[in-house]
DRENPA-3360 file (N, C-alpha, C; in nm, 2 decimals, always signed):
BEGIN
1 = MMATETGK = +0.13/+3.60/+1.50/+0.00/+3.67/+1.47/-0.05/+3.64/+1.33 ~ -0.18/+3.62/+1.32/-0.24/+3.58/+1.20/-0.24/+3.70/+1.10 ~ -0.20/+3.67/+0.98/-0.21/+3.77/+0.88/-0.35/+3.81/+0.85 ~ -0.38/+3.94/+0.84/-0.52/+3.99/+0.83/-0.55/+4.05/+0.69 ~ -0.45/+4.09/+0.62/-0.48/+4.16/+0.49/-0.48/+4.05/+0.38 ~ -0.58/+4.06/+0.29/-0.60/+3.96/+0.19/-0.58/+4.02/+0.05 ~ -0.55/+4.15/+0.03/-0.53/+4.21/-0.10/-0.41/+4.15/-0.16 ~ -0.41/+4.14/-0.30/-0.30/+4.07/-0.37/-0.17/+4.16/-0.36;
9 = TSAKSQPP = -0.18/+4.28/-0.32/-0.06/+4.36/-0.31/-0.02/+4.38/-0.17 ~ -0.08/+4.31/-0.07/-0.05/+4.34/+0.07/+0.01/+4.22/+0.14 ~ +0.06/+4.12/+0.08/+0.12/+4.01/+0.15/+0.24/+4.06/+0.23 ~ +0.25/+4.00/+0.36/+0.34/+4.06/+0.45/+0.48/+4.00/+0.44 ~ +0.49/+3.88/+0.39/+0.62/+3.82/+0.39/+0.64/+3.75/+0.26 ~ +0.77/+3.74/+0.22/+0.80/+3.67/+0.09/+0.90/+3.56/+0.12 ~ +0.86/+3.43/+0.14/+0.95/+3.33/+0.16/+1.06/+3.32/+0.05 ~ +1.18/+3.27/+0.09/+1.28/+3.26/-0.01/+1.24/+3.15/-0.12;
17 = KPVRRPGK = +1.27/+3.18/-0.24/+1.24/+3.08/-0.34/+1.33/+2.96/-0.33 ~ +1.27/+2.84/-0.34/+1.35/+2.72/-0.33/+1.42/+2.69/-0.46 ~ +1.53/+2.61/-0.45/+1.60/+2.56/-0.57/+1.51/+2.45/-0.63 ~ +1.49/+2.46/-0.76/+1.40/+2.37/-0.82/+1.48/+2.24/-0.86 ~ +1.43/+2.13/-0.83/+1.49/+2.00/-0.87/+1.39/+1.91/-0.93 ~ +1.42/+1.86/-1.05/+1.33/+1.77/-1.12/+1.29/+1.65/-1.03 ~ +1.17/+1.61/-1.03/+1.12/+1.49/-0.96/+1.09/+1.52/-0.81 ~ +1.10/+1.65/-0.77/+1.06/+1.69/-0.64/+0.93/+1.77/-0.65;
25 = VKVVRALY = +0.85/+1.78/-0.54/+0.73/+1.86/-0.54/+0.75/+1.96/-0.42 ~ +0.72/+2.08/-0.45/+0.73/+2.19/-0.35/+0.60/+2.19/-0.27 ~ +0.62/+2.18/-0.14/+0.51/+2.17/-0.05/+0.52/+2.28/+0.07 ~ +0.41/+2.35/+0.10/+0.40/+2.43/+0.21/+0.28/+2.39/+0.30 ~ +0.29/+2.42/+0.43/+0.17/+2.39/+0.51/+0.10/+2.53/+0.55 ~ -0.03/+2.52/+0.54/-0.10/+2.65/+0.57/-0.10/+2.68/+0.72 ~ -0.07/+2.81/+0.74/-0.06/+2.86/+0.88/-0.20/+2.90/+0.93 ~ -0.29/+2.94/+0.84/-0.42/+2.99/+0.88/-0.52/+2.94/+0.78;
33 = NYSAQHAD = -0.65/+2.96/+0.82/-0.76/+2.94/+0.72/-0.76/+3.05/+0.62 ~ -0.80/+3.02/+0.50/-0.81/+3.12/+0.40/-0.93/+3.09/+0.31 ~ -1.02/+3.19/+0.29/-1.14/+3.17/+0.20/-1.12/+3.25/+0.08 ~ -1.13/+3.19/-0.04/-1.10/+3.26/-0.16/-1.19/+3.38/-0.18 ~ -1.13/+3.49/-0.22/-1.20/+3.62/-0.24/-1.23/+3.64/-0.39 ~ -1.17/+3.56/-0.47/-1.19/+3.58/-0.62/-1.19/+3.44/-0.68 ~ -1.24/+3.43/-0.80/-1.26/+3.30/-0.87/-1.13/+3.23/-0.89 ~ -1.02/+3.30/-0.91/-0.89/+3.24/-0.94/-0.81/+3.20/-0.81;
41 = ELSFEEGQ = -0.87/+3.22/-0.69/-0.80/+3.19/-0.57/-0.84/+3.05/-0.52 ~ -0.76/+3.00/-0.42/-0.78/+2.87/-0.36/-0.81/+2.88/-0.21 ~ -0.92/+2.82/-0.17/-0.95/+2.82/-0.03/-0.88/+2.70/+0.04 ~ -0.84/+2.72/+0.16/-0.77/+2.61/+0.24/-0.78/+2.64/+0.39 ~ -0.75/+2.53/+0.46/-0.76/+2.54/+0.61/-0.63/+2.53/+0.67 ~ -0.62/+2.58/+0.79/-0.49/+2.57/+0.87/-0.45/+2.43/+0.88 ~ -0.32/+2.40/+0.85/-0.26/+2.27/+0.86/-0.26/+2.19/+0.73 ~ -0.34/+2.23/+0.63/-0.34/+2.16/+0.51/-0.21/+2.17/+0.43;
49 = LLYVHDLD = -0.17/+2.07/+0.35/-0.05/+2.08/+0.27/-0.10/+2.13/+0.13 ~ -0.02/+2.23/+0.08/-0.04/+2.29/-0.05/+0.07/+2.26/-0.14 ~ +0.05/+2.22/-0.26/+0.15/+2.19/-0.35/+0.17/+2.30/-0.45 ~ +0.28/+2.37/-0.44/+0.31/+2.49/-0.51/+0.38/+2.46/-0.64 ~ +0.33/+2.52/-0.75/+0.40/+2.50/-0.88/+0.42/+2.62/-0.96 ~ +0.40/+2.74/-0.90/+0.43/+2.87/-0.96/+0.46/+2.97/-0.86 ~ +0.59/+3.00/-0.83/+0.62/+3.11/-0.74/+0.67/+3.23/-0.80 ~ +0.69/+3.23/-0.93/+0.76/+3.34/-1.00/+0.67/+3.45/-1.06;
57 = TDPNWWKA = +0.55/+3.42/-1.10/+0.46/+3.52/-1.16/+0.44/+3.63/-1.07 ~ +0.40/+3.60/-0.94/+0.38/+3.71/-0.84/+0.43/+3.65/-0.71 ~ +0.53/+3.72/-0.65/+0.59/+3.67/-0.52/+0.49/+3.67/-0.40 ~ +0.39/+3.75/-0.41/+0.29/+3.75/-0.31/+0.17/+3.65/-0.32 ~ +0.16/+3.60/-0.44/+0.05/+3.51/-0.47/+0.10/+3.40/-0.56 ~ +0.10/+3.28/-0.50/+0.16/+3.16/-0.56/+0.04/+3.07/-0.62 ~ +0.07/+3.00/-0.72/-0.03/+2.91/-0.78/+0.00/+2.77/-0.71 ~ -0.11/+2.71/-0.66/-0.09/+2.59/-0.58/-0.21/+2.50/-0.60;
65 = KCGEKEGL = -0.19/+2.38/-0.56/-0.30/+2.28/-0.55/-0.33/+2.23/-0.41 ~ -0.45/+2.20/-0.38/-0.49/+2.14/-0.26/-0.60/+2.04/-0.29 ~ -0.56/+1.91/-0.28/-0.66/+1.81/-0.32/-0.68/+1.82/-0.47 ~ -0.80/+1.83/-0.52/-0.82/+1.84/-0.66/-0.85/+1.98/-0.71 ~ -0.83/+2.08/-0.62/-0.85/+2.22/-0.65/-0.72/+2.29/-0.67 ~ -0.73/+2.39/-0.76/-0.61/+2.47/-0.79/-0.64/+2.62/-0.79 ~ -0.55/+2.70/-0.75/-0.57/+2.84/-0.75/-0.46/+2.92/-0.69 ~ -0.48/+3.05/-0.68/-0.37/+3.13/-0.61/-0.39/+3.13/-0.46;
73 = IPSNYVEE = -0.28/+3.13/-0.39/-0.28/+3.14/-0.25/-0.19/+3.26/-0.20 ~ -0.22/+3.33/-0.09/-0.14/+3.44/-0.04/-0.01/+3.37/+0.03 ~ +0.10/+3.42/-0.02/+0.23/+3.35/+0.03/+0.25/+3.38/+0.18 ~ +0.18/+3.48/+0.24/+0.20/+3.51/+0.38/+0.11/+3.43/+0.47 ~ +0.03/+3.34/+0.41/-0.06/+3.25/+0.49/+0.00/+3.11/+0.50 ~ +0.12/+3.09/+0.45/+0.18/+2.96/+0.46/+0.32/+2.97/+0.52 ~ +0.37/+2.85/+0.56/+0.51/+2.85/+0.62/+0.61/+2.91/+0.52 ~ +0.71/+2.98/+0.58/+0.81/+3.04/+0.50/+0.90/+2.94/+0.44;
81 = QMEQVELP = +0.92/+2.83/+0.51/+1.02/+2.72/+0.46/+0.94/+2.62/+0.38 ~ +0.99/+2.59/+0.26/+0.94/+2.49/+0.18/+0.99/+2.35/+0.22 ~ +0.90/+2.25/+0.20/+0.94/+2.11/+0.22/+0.96/+2.04/+0.09 ~ +1.04/+1.94/+0.09/+1.05/+1.85/-0.03/+0.98/+1.72/+0.00 ~ +0.88/+1.69/-0.06/+0.81/+1.56/-0.04/+0.90/+1.45/-0.11 ~ +0.96/+1.37/-0.04/+1.05/+1.27/-0.10/+0.98/+1.16/-0.17 ~ +0.86/+1.13/-0.13/+0.78/+1.02/-0.20/+0.64/+1.07/-0.23 ~ +0.64/+1.18/-0.31/+0.51/+1.24/-0.34/+0.41/+1.14/-0.42;
89 = LHEAARRG = +0.47/+1.06/-0.50/+0.38/+0.96/-0.58/+0.32/+0.86/-0.49 ~ +0.39/+0.82/-0.39/+0.34/+0.72/-0.29/+0.22/+0.79/-0.21 ~ +0.24/+0.92/-0.18/+0.13/+0.99/-0.11/+0.01/+1.00/-0.19 ~ +0.03/+1.04/-0.32/-0.08/+1.06/-0.41/-0.16/+0.93/-0.43 ~ -0.08/+0.82/-0.45/-0.14/+0.68/-0.47/-0.22/+0.64/-0.34 ~ -0.16/+0.66/-0.23/-0.22/+0.62/-0.10/-0.35/+0.70/-0.08 ~ -0.36/+0.83/-0.11/-0.47/+0.91/-0.09/-0.57/+0.91/-0.20 ~ -0.53/+0.85/-0.32/-0.62/+0.84/-0.43/-0.64/+0.97/-0.50;
97 = NILFLIEC = -0.53/+1.06/-0.49/-0.54/+1.19/-0.56/-0.48/+1.17/-0.70 ~ -0.56/+1.14/-0.79/-0.52/+1.11/-0.93/-0.46/+1.24/-1.00 ~ -0.51/+1.36/-0.97/-0.45/+1.48/-1.03/-0.31/+1.50/-0.98 ~ -0.29/+1.49/-0.85/-0.16/+1.51/-0.80/-0.06/+1.40/-0.85 ~ -0.12/+1.28/-0.86/-0.04/+1.16/-0.91/+0.01/+1.19/-1.05 ~ -0.08/+1.24/-1.13/-0.04/+1.28/-1.27/+0.06/+1.39/-1.27 ~ +0.04/+1.49/-1.18/+0.13/+1.60/-1.18/+0.27/+1.55/-1.14 ~ +0.28/+1.46/-1.04/+0.41/+1.41/-0.99/+0.48/+1.34/-1.11;
105 = LRQGVSPS = +0.41/+1.26/-1.18/+0.47/+1.19/-1.30/+0.52/+1.29/-1.40 ~ +0.44/+1.40/-1.42/+0.48/+1.50/-1.52/+0.61/+1.57/-1.48 ~ +0.63/+1.58/-1.35/+0.75/+1.64/-1.30/+0.87/+1.55/-1.29 ~ +0.85/+1.42/-1.33/+0.96/+1.33/-1.34/+0.98/+1.24/-1.22 ~ +0.88/+1.23/-1.13/+0.89/+1.14/-1.02/+0.88/+0.99/-1.07 ~ +0.97/+0.91/-1.03/+0.97/+0.77/-1.08/+0.85/+0.69/-1.03 ~ +0.78/+0.62/-1.12/+0.67/+0.53/-1.07/+0.72/+0.40/-1.01 ~ +0.85/+0.38/-1.01/+0.90/+0.25/-0.95/+0.97/+0.27/-0.82;
113 = GLDSAGNT = +0.97/+0.39/-0.76/+1.04/+0.42/-0.64/+0.98/+0.34/-0.52 ~ +1.07/+0.30/-0.43/+1.03/+0.22/-0.31/+1.03/+0.31/-0.18 ~ +0.94/+0.29/-0.09/+0.95/+0.35/+0.04/+1.03/+0.26/+0.13 ~ +1.04/+0.30/+0.26/+1.12/+0.23/+0.35/+1.08/+0.08/+0.38 ~ +0.95/+0.05/+0.35/+0.90/-0.09/+0.36/+0.91/-0.16/+0.23 ~ +0.97/-0.10/+0.13/+0.98/-0.17/+0.00/+0.85/-0.16/-0.09 ~ +0.76/-0.07/-0.05/+0.64/-0.06/-0.13/+0.65/+0.04/-0.24 ~ +0.59/+0.00/-0.36/+0.58/+0.09/-0.47/+0.45/+0.18/-0.46;
121 = PLYWAARA = +0.44/+0.29/-0.54/+0.32/+0.36/-0.55/+0.20/+0.27/-0.59 ~ +0.22/+0.17/-0.68/+0.12/+0.08/-0.72/+0.07/+0.00/-0.60 ~ +0.16/-0.04/-0.51/+0.12/-0.11/-0.40/+0.01/-0.03/-0.32 ~ +0.04/+0.10/-0.29/-0.04/+0.18/-0.21/-0.18/+0.21/-0.28 ~ -0.18/+0.23/-0.41/-0.30/+0.25/-0.48/-0.39/+0.12/-0.47 ~ -0.32/+0.00/-0.49/-0.39/-0.12/-0.48/-0.45/-0.15/-0.34 ~ -0.37/-0.12/-0.24/-0.41/-0.14/-0.10/-0.53/-0.06/-0.07 ~ -0.54/+0.06/-0.12/-0.65/+0.15/-0.09/-0.77/+0.13/-0.18;
129 = GHLDCVRH = -0.75/+0.06/-0.29/-0.86/+0.04/-0.38/-0.88/+0.15/-0.47 ~ -0.79/+0.24/-0.50/-0.80/+0.35/-0.59/-0.79/+0.31/-0.73 ~ -0.90/+0.27/-0.79/-0.89/+0.21/-0.92/-0.83/+0.30/-1.03 ~ -0.87/+0.43/-1.03/-0.81/+0.52/-1.13/-0.66/+0.54/-1.12 ~ -0.61/+0.54/-0.99/-0.47/+0.55/-0.98/-0.40/+0.42/-1.02 ~ -0.46/+0.31/-0.99/-0.40/+0.18/-1.03/-0.40/+0.17/-1.18 ~ -0.51/+0.21/-1.25/-0.51/+0.20/-1.39/-0.41/+0.29/-1.46 ~ -0.39/+0.41/-1.40/-0.29/+0.51/-1.46/-0.15/+0.45/-1.44;
137 = LLSLPNTG = -0.12/+0.40/-1.32/+0.01/+0.35/-1.30/+0.04/+0.23/-1.38 ~ -0.06/+0.15/-1.41/-0.03/+0.03/-1.49/-0.01/+0.07/-1.64 ~ -0.05/+0.19/-1.68/-0.03/+0.23/-1.81/+0.11/+0.27/-1.84 ~ +0.19/+0.28/-1.73/+0.33/+0.32/-1.74/+0.43/+0.20/-1.74 ~ +0.55/+0.22/-1.80/+0.64/+0.11/-1.79/+0.71/+0.11/-1.65 ~ +0.75/-0.01/-1.61/+0.83/-0.03/-1.49/+0.76/+0.02/-1.36 ~ +0.63/-0.01/-1.35/+0.56/+0.03/-1.23/+0.56/-0.08/-1.12 ~ +0.63/-0.19/-1.15/+0.64/-0.30/-1.04/+0.52/-0.37/-1.01;
145 = INAQNKMG = +0.45/-0.42/-1.12/+0.32/-0.49/-1.09/+0.34/-0.61/-1.01 ~ +0.46/-0.68/-1.01/+0.48/-0.80/-0.93/+0.59/-0.77/-0.83 ~ +0.62/-0.65/-0.80/+0.72/-0.62/-0.70/+0.67/-0.66/-0.56 ~ +0.75/-0.72/-0.48/+0.72/-0.76/-0.35/+0.79/-0.68/-0.25 ~ +0.72/-0.64/-0.15/+0.78/-0.55/-0.04/+0.86/-0.64/+0.06 ~ +0.90/-0.58/+0.17/+0.98/-0.65/+0.26/+0.91/-0.77/+0.33 ~ +0.78/-0.76/+0.33/+0.70/-0.87/+0.38/+0.66/-0.97/+0.27 ~ +0.71/-0.95/+0.15/+0.68/-1.04/+0.04/+0.55/-1.01/-0.02;
153 = DSPLHVAS = +0.48/-0.91/+0.01/+0.35/-0.88/-0.04/+0.36/-0.80/-0.17 ~ +0.28/-0.84/-0.27/+0.28/-0.77/-0.40/+0.15/-0.69/-0.40 ~ +0.13/-0.60/-0.50/+0.00/-0.53/-0.52/-0.12/-0.63/-0.52 ~ -0.10/-0.74/-0.58/-0.21/-0.84/-0.59/-0.24/-0.89/-0.45 ~ -0.14/-0.92/-0.37/-0.16/-0.97/-0.23/-0.25/-0.87/-0.16 ~ -0.21/-0.74/-0.16/-0.27/-0.64/-0.08/-0.41/-0.61/-0.13 ~ -0.43/-0.61/-0.26/-0.56/-0.59/-0.31/-0.66/-0.70/-0.28 ~ -0.61/-0.82/-0.27/-0.69/-0.94/-0.23/-0.73/-0.93/-0.08;
161 = VHSHLEVV = -0.63/-0.90/+0.00/-0.66/-0.90/+0.14/-0.76/-0.79/+0.18 ~ -0.76/-0.68/+0.10/-0.86/-0.58/+0.13/-0.98/-0.58/+0.04 ~ -1.00/-0.70/-0.03/-1.12/-0.73/-0.10/-1.16/-0.62/-0.21 ~ -1.06/-0.58/-0.28/-1.08/-0.48/-0.39/-1.09/-0.56/-0.52 ~ -1.20/-0.61/-0.55/-1.22/-0.70/-0.67/-1.18/-0.64/-0.80 ~ -1.23/-0.52/-0.82/-1.20/-0.45/-0.95/-1.05/-0.43/-0.97 ~ -0.98/-0.40/-0.86/-0.83/-0.38/-0.86/-0.77/-0.51/-0.89 ~ -0.81/-0.62/-0.82/-0.76/-0.75/-0.85/-0.77/-0.79/-1.00;
169 = NLLLDSGA = -0.89/-0.77/-1.05/-0.91/-0.80/-1.19/-0.82/-0.72/-1.29 ~ -0.81/-0.60/-1.26/-0.72/-0.51/-1.34/-0.58/-0.55/-1.33 ~ -0.53/-0.59/-1.21/-0.39/-0.64/-1.19/-0.37/-0.77/-1.27 ~ -0.47/-0.86/-1.26/-0.45/-0.98/-1.33/-0.45/-0.96/-1.48 ~ -0.54/-0.88/-1.53/-0.55/-0.85/-1.67/-0.42/-0.79/-1.72 ~ -0.35/-0.72/-1.63/-0.22/-0.65/-1.67/-0.10/-0.73/-1.65 ~ -0.11/-0.86/-1.60/+0.00/-0.94/-1.59/+0.05/-0.97/-1.45 ~ -0.03/-0.94/-1.35/+0.00/-0.97/-1.21/+0.02/-1.13/-1.19;
177 = NPTLRNNE = +0.12/-1.16/-1.12/+0.15/-1.31/-1.10/+0.08/-1.36/-0.98 ~ -0.02/-1.45/-1.00/-0.10/-1.50/-0.88/-0.02/-1.62/-0.81 ~ +0.09/-1.66/-0.86/+0.17/-1.77/-0.80/+0.27/-1.72/-0.70 ~ +0.29/-1.59/-0.68/+0.38/-1.54/-0.59/+0.34/-1.56/-0.45 ~ +0.43/-1.60/-0.36/+0.40/-1.62/-0.22/+0.48/-1.52/-0.14 ~ +0.41/-1.47/-0.03/+0.47/-1.37/+0.06/+0.56/-1.44/+0.16 ~ +0.61/-1.37/+0.25/+0.71/-1.42/+0.35/+0.64/-1.53/+0.44 ~ +0.51/-1.53/+0.45/+0.44/-1.63/+0.52/+0.40/-1.75/+0.43;
185 = NLLAEELT = +0.45/-1.75/+0.31/+0.43/-1.86/+0.22/+0.28/-1.86/+0.17 ~ +0.22/-1.74/+0.17/+0.08/-1.74/+0.13/+0.06/-1.68/-0.01 ~ -0.03/-1.74/-0.09/-0.07/-1.68/-0.21/-0.17/-1.57/-0.19 ~ -0.19/-1.49/-0.29/-0.29/-1.38/-0.28/-0.43/-1.44/-0.26 ~ -0.47/-1.55/-0.32/-0.60/-1.60/-0.30/-0.62/-1.66/-0.16 ~ -0.51/-1.69/-0.09/-0.52/-1.74/+0.04/-0.54/-1.63/+0.15 ~ -0.53/-1.51/+0.10/-0.54/-1.39/+0.20/-0.68/-1.33/+0.20 ~ -0.78/-1.39/+0.13/-0.91/-1.34/+0.12/-1.01/-1.45/+0.13;
193 = ADVAIINS = -1.13/-1.41/+0.18/-1.25/-1.50/+0.19/-1.35/-1.46/+0.08 ~ -1.31/-1.36/+0.00/-1.40/-1.32/-0.11/-1.40/-1.42/-0.22 ~ -1.51/-1.49/-0.24/-1.52/-1.59/-0.34/-1.50/-1.54/-0.48 ~ -1.55/-1.42/-0.51/-1.53/-1.36/-0.64/-1.38/-1.34/-0.67 ~ -1.31/-1.29/-0.57/-1.16/-1.27/-0.59/-1.09/-1.41/-0.61 ~ -1.12/-1.50/-0.53/-1.06/-1.64/-0.54/-1.09/-1.69/-0.68 ~ -1.21/-1.68/-0.73/-1.25/-1.73/-0.86/-1.17/-1.66/-0.97 ~ -1.16/-1.53/-0.96/-1.09/-1.45/-1.06/-0.94/-1.50/-1.07;
201 = IQMSQRNS = -0.88/-1.51/-0.95/-0.74/-1.55/-0.95/-0.72/-1.69/-1.01 ~ -0.81/-1.79/-0.97/-0.79/-1.92/-1.02/-0.82/-1.93/-1.16 ~ -0.92/-1.85/-1.21/-0.94/-1.85/-1.36/-0.82/-1.79/-1.43 ~ -0.76/-1.69/-1.38/-0.65/-1.63/-1.44/-0.53/-1.73/-1.45 ~ -0.51/-1.81/-1.35/-0.41/-1.91/-1.35/-0.44/-2.02/-1.46 ~ -0.56/-2.06/-1.47/-0.60/-2.16/-1.57/-0.58/-2.11/-1.71 ~ -0.61/-1.98/-1.73/-0.62/-1.93/-1.87/-0.49/-1.87/-1.92 ~ -0.39/-1.86/-1.83/-0.27/-1.79/-1.87/-0.14/-1.88/-1.86;
209 = ERDYGYSA = -0.06/-1.87/-1.95/+0.07/-1.94/-1.95/+0.19/-1.84/-1.96 ~ +0.16/-1.72/-1.91/+0.27/-1.62/-1.92/+0.38/-1.64/-1.82 ~ +0.49/-1.59/-1.85/+0.61/-1.59/-1.76/+0.59/-1.47/-1.67 ~ +0.58/-1.49/-1.54/+0.55/-1.37/-1.45/+0.68/-1.32/-1.39 ~ +0.79/-1.35/-1.45/+0.92/-1.31/-1.39/+0.93/-1.16/-1.37 ~ +0.99/-1.12/-1.25/+1.00/-0.98/-1.22/+1.15/-0.96/-1.18 ~ +1.22/-0.88/-1.25/+1.37/-0.87/-1.23/+1.40/-0.74/-1.16 ~ +1.52/-0.73/-1.11/+1.57/-0.60/-1.05/+1.57/-0.48/-1.14;
217 = DDYNDDSD = +1.57/-0.51/-1.27/+1.57/-0.40/-1.37/+1.44/-0.33/-1.37 ~ +1.34/-0.39/-1.32/+1.21/-0.33/-1.32/+1.20/-0.22/-1.22 ~ +1.30/-0.22/-1.13/+1.30/-0.11/-1.02/+1.38/+0.01/-1.07 ~ +1.44/+0.00/-1.19/+1.53/+0.11/-1.23/+1.45/+0.24/-1.23 ~ +1.52/+0.34/-1.17/+1.47/+0.47/-1.16/+1.53/+0.56/-1.27 ~ +1.45/+0.59/-1.37/+1.50/+0.67/-1.48/+1.49/+0.82/-1.46 ~ +1.45/+0.86/-1.34/+1.42/+1.00/-1.32/+1.55/+1.08/-1.29 ~ +1.66/+1.01/-1.25/+1.78/+1.08/-1.21/+1.86/+1.12/-1.34;
% end
């Protein structure tokens, strides 16, 4: 049955508090729609994921984020069991949620973690063309700018194939290696028909004499 009371002293249930672990993000799924009744509250819809970062101040009202918005949520409007998002930074990069991405990093989530396909958060940000996320990740050490996934694709490969010119230029300026070949023996410039991208990559090769080596040490996860 849907909770009907919205007063801050009338929450019907109090989920158990999870054990806090650095580098994890506490997530609950909304059971019902909720429209904010006060300026410090957060509106959300049934099924949305809410990222909780304060359960202690008031057990009936938690401080949470949903997208780029932040506010108090009634604890009886969400699932009683908390989830641990194992790859929150990948999710933030894929969705282009820069605020959540920054929050994950602040909580100690490693920027060099790999998903099951061998993709880094930078790969997902580059694939989707989220320039602000790409720029922020590139400002960090060990983000895997030249890391290749299980298909051999690097962030430059995937930015090229999806025609994200600004991302391609940013990657090149930050040291992306245009000479890497994927498992199909293809260069990044061979994956696009975008003339501007091809020209950018070829110009980068002509103007640069850098060593583009990428070692296993760049995958080191310093969050543990």
